[in-house]
N, C-alpha and C positions, 0 to 999 in steps of 0.2 A: 595721074593715076598711083595710088599707094602701091609700093612694092607687095609682092605676094609670092607664095609658094603653094603648090598642091601637095597634100600628104595623103597617105593610106594607112588605115587601121584595119587589121584582119584578125580574126579569132573570135574568142568568147568576149566580145567587147561590150555586151550589154549586161550580161548576168555577173561578169566580174567588176562592173561599174567603171570599166577603162574609159569608155567614151566620155561620160560625164567628167571625169577627172581631167582628160584632155581638154575639154571645152572649158572647164574652169580655169585652167593653167593659161589658157588663151586670153580669157577676159580679165584674169587677175593681172596680166602683164599689158593691158590696154591694147590687145589685139582685137581683130575681128575675124569672124569665120562665116564661111557659107557652105552648106552641105550640097555637094555636086551630085554624090550618088549613094544611095544607102540600101544594102541589101541584108535582109534579116533572115537568119537560119531558121528553117521551120521546125526541125527536130532538136532535141536537146544536145545531141552530139554535133550538130551542124554549126559551121563557123559563120559569122557575119563579117560584112565589110562595109567600111564607111571611106567615102572619098571627099576630103575637105579643101576648101581653098582658104589659106590663112593669110591675112593681111596685116600690116601695120604702117605707122606713120612714116617711117623711113628704114633704111636697110639694116642700121645697127639695132633697132628695136626688133626688126623680124628675125635677125640672127639669135638674138636673146630668146625669143619665144620658141624658135626651133630647137635650140639647145635644150631647153626645159622640156620640151615634147619628146625628144629622143629617149629620155629615161624610160618612156612609156612603150617604147618599141614601135613608134611610128616611122613610116619611111617615106622619104621625099621622093616624089613620083618621078621627076625628071632623072633619067638614067645616066648620070655623068659618073665618071670614075672619081675615086677619092682624091682630092688635092693634096699634094705634100709640099712642103718647104724645108730645107736644110735647117738643122739646129745652128744657131749662130755661134755658139760655144759650148763647151763641156758644162753640163748640169743646166742648160738653158733650153726651154722650148721655143719655137716660134711664136710670135705674138698672138696669133689666132689658133693656137693648138686646140685640138679636140680633147676634152677631159672625159676620161672613160668612166662608166658605171661598172658595177659588178655583174652585169647581165651579159649573157653571151652576145657577143658583137661581131658584125661582118663588115668588110669594106670591099668596095667594088674595084677590081683590077682587070684592066684589058677586057671589060665587059662580063666578068665573072665575079660572083659574090664569094669571098675569100674568108674563112673564119679568123678571128683574131685569137692567137694562141694566149692562154694564161689570164682570163678574165679577171680584172681587179680595179676597183674604184680608184680615182684620183691619179691616174696615169696618163701618159700619152700613148700614141699607136706608132710603132716604128714599123715602116713598110719597107720591104725589100723586093723592088721591082724586078730585079734579076731573077730571083727564085720564086716570085709570086707569093711570098710569105709575109704575114703580119703578126705583129705581137705587142703585148703592152710593155711599156718600159718606164719605171720610175724616174722622176725628175733627176734625181741625182745620178742615175747611171747613164742619162743621154751623153753622147759625144758629138762634138762639132762636126757638122756634116752629115749627121744621121738625118734620113728623110722621115718627117713626122707629119702625120695627118693633121690637116687644118680645115676649119670650117665646118660645115654640116653635110654637104653633098657627099654621096658615094658611102655613106655610112649607116648602118642599121644596127639597132640593139633589139634583141628579142626578149619581151617580157616573159616572166614566168607564167605558166599555164595555170589557170585557176583550178584547184582539185574540186570537181563536181561530185566525186565519188565518196568523199569522206574517208580516203584511204589513210595510209600509215601516217602521213604527215599532215593530214587535214583535219586532226582531232581538235584543234582549237578555232573557237569562232572569234577570239579576240587575240591581239598581240601578246598581252600581258595576263596571265590567268591567276588570280588568288581564289576563285571560287569554285572552279571545276573540281570534281571528285579526284583526290590525289592518286588513289589506287588505280584509276582509269588511265590517267595521265602517264604514271610510272609505267604501266603495262604497254601502252603504245610506245614509249621511248624505249623499253626493252625490245619491243617487236622491230622497231627501226634498227637497233643495234644488230638484231639477227639478220636483217636484211642486208646490212652493210658486209657482215661477215660471209653471207652467202654470195655476195656480189663481188668479194674480194676487194672492197673498198676500205680505205683507211679511217680510222676513228681517232681524231684529235681531242685531247682534253686540256683545257685552260684552268688551272688551279690557282686559287687564292690562299692566304694563310689560314683563313677561317675553316678550311677543310680540317687542318689540324686542331685549331681552337676549339672546334665544336665537337671533337672526338671522332669525326667522320673518316679519318685518315686509315684505319683498320678496314673498313668496308670498301674503300677506294682501292686499297692494297689487294683485296681479293679480285676485284676487276682486273687488275694488273696480272695477278699471279694465274688467272684463268684465261688470259690472252685477249680480253676484250678491248685493250687499249693499245694504239700503235704509236702514238707521239704525245709527249707531255710538254706544254708551254707554261711558264710561270716566270716568277722572279726570285730574288734572293730569299724573300720571307718564306715562301712555302717550303724551300728545301731546308732552310735554316731552322725553322720550328719543327719540322718533322725530325730532323737530326737531334734537336734538342730533346724531343720527346723520347728518342731512343736512348740518348745518353743518360738524362736526368728524370724522365717521366713527367716533364712539365711542358708547357707552351707559354711563352711570354712570362715565364715564372709562376704560372698556375699550375697546381697539381691536376693532371688529367684524370686521376683516380678520385681524388678528395674534392675538386673544384675549388681549392682555397689556394692563397699564396704561400709559398714556402720561404723559408730564411735563405737569402741570398739568391732567390730565384731570377731576381731581375739581371743577374749577371750570366745566366745559363745560356743565353742565346749566342753571346759572345764567346764564352767558353767554348761552345759547340763548334763555332766558325773557326776559332784558333786551332782546335784539334784537327779540323779537317784540312785547314791550310798547312798543317805541320806534315799531313800526309801527302799533300800535292792536289787533292781534289777528292770529290765523292767516289769516284770509281776506284781511286787508288786506296782510299781508306777501307772500302769494301775488299778489295784484293789484299790488303794487309791485315785483315781481320779486326780492324779498329770499329767499323761500323758493321754491326751484325743482326740488326733489325730495322724495321720501319719502312715506310713507303718507298724512300729512295733506295734503301737496300734491296728491295724486291725489284725495282726499276732497273737497277744495275744487274741484278742476278738474271732478269729476263732478257737483257740486252735492248731494252727500249730506248730509243732515241730521246733527248729532252733538251729544249733550249731555256735557259734561264736569262731573261733580259733585265739588266740592272736599271736602277734609278738613283736620283741624286740622293735620296733618303736612306740609302742601303748602309747597314752597319757591315764591316769587312771589307769587301763582301767575299762570299765563298770564292775559290778559285774557278770553279765551273761558270761563274756568272760572266755574261758578256756585257761589258761596261759601255762599248761603243754602240749608241742606239742604232746606227745605220748598219752595222754589221749584224747586230741582234735582229733587226727586222728583216734581212736578207736570209738569214738563217731560218726564221719562221716562215717567210715566204715559200722557201724550197719545199718545206713539208706541207704547208697549206695547199700548194698546187695538187696534191695527191689525195686531198681529203675528200671523204664522201659525207661524214657527219662530224660535227664539232659539238663537244660537251663544253659549256662554259660555266665553272662553278665558283662563285663567290670572288670574282676578280675583276672590278670595273676597268681598271687601267689596262690589264693584259686582254681582257675580253674585247675591248673596243679596238685595241692594237691588232687582235686577230681578226676581227670583223672587218676590218679594213682591207685585209688581204684575201678574204675568202670569196670566190665566185658566188652569186646569188643561188647558184644550183646547189650548193653545199647544205644540207639540212642543218640547222643550228638551234640548239636548246640551250637556253641561259637559266641557270637556277640560282636565285638569290633571294634572301629574306627581304632586300629592299627592291620594290617595283620599279624604282628609278634607273636601275642597271639596265633592265631589258629595254625600258623607254628610250634611254640614251643611245643604245645600240641602234634601235629603229631610227631614231632622229638623224642619227650620223650617216644612214644609208644602208645598214645591215636590215633591211625590211624583211628578210626571210626568217629572221630570229623569232623563235617562240620562247616567251618568258613564263617561268613557272615560279610563282611566289611561294617559298617555303623554306624551312630550315634544311640545310643541305645535309645534315647528318641523317634527318629521317628520310630524305629523298634517297640518299645512296644506300642506306639500309634496306629500304623497300626494293630499290633497283636490283641489288645483289640477289635479294630473294626471289624476285621475279625470273632473273636470268638462271638462278640455279634450280628453281622449281616453278616452271612456267604451268599455269593451269591448263587442264584439258580443254581442248577445243570443243565447242558445242557442236552437236550434230548439224552437218549441213553448212558450218561456218568454217573459216579459214584462219580461226586463232582469234586472239584479243585485238 
């Protein structure tokens, strides 16, 4: 008899197309299924339930199928506690470790389902049986002897609920939008930002240098000065070119006023870096009166934390840039854990890095002229990302206008 496991799906599994996706995943991995029980919700708010028996040719193949299914939130019916094994060495998981998704996850300890703290994809689950707690742990942070969840039993991931109401973040019918009316999209993003402020949740912004190149930095600076942004992620380039524009009125040597290259402009970014390095850093340059305008001047003035993660191509870099990738990732991780909304603006590298750290419950908006950026985010697991294909300058100008002058609510409505 082929090995099998019984699994359960519960929720809006039909209208969200969750059940067909689960069945497709089973068949694509050469498994078989039999529906043991199927209860369909009668009303639109009723949940449905499906009990399936999944089988495969051998245990290894069955484990592969079950791992793929757990990202959909399926629950293995057999009520065993989570299995754990000690990490064999620092920075090494047990061979059969459970690789996390960015979904809210629970492990079964002593007969009770315990939430896993800090949902994050591509980590392990560290279990402390003495305290009854569990949390995600990145591979590089695990220590020899840490008890790590292994296998698939006693672990449950909870899929995001499908938005049936068309609410604040249900405004996109597709993952990447180039066709939806931009004024409607911007109005909904503004509403989402207001919701975050009302709920005391943090808004994280990930910035690429195109924010400066396109002339969008003044609009984003207004968001900072008005208190809409709580944390900023970026790299050496966004800060360097913002400071270059403050010192020389150029970005990559191109005049932001005239749109043409200037004599000696190719040196401006390096001269800007040198001037900041002489001061000791961006904050020190503001305190010394050397840097007196621009986005990062306002960021320092408002006391907003920022993480600048370096790369191998950086000039300088600025003293504020964290050149150790692991250290930069951890600094970003600590801020990402408190996020309610993330705005990703024209930075593929740092947006993907941030997406890897965010729980799926964090609303994520990616704005880029290149639709491939949002597609890559989704392909790499950040499936909650909504992509808006447009010029970031136009988007930010309209977003600032919407936040500063929201349209009056229509009679009987709750706003845009």
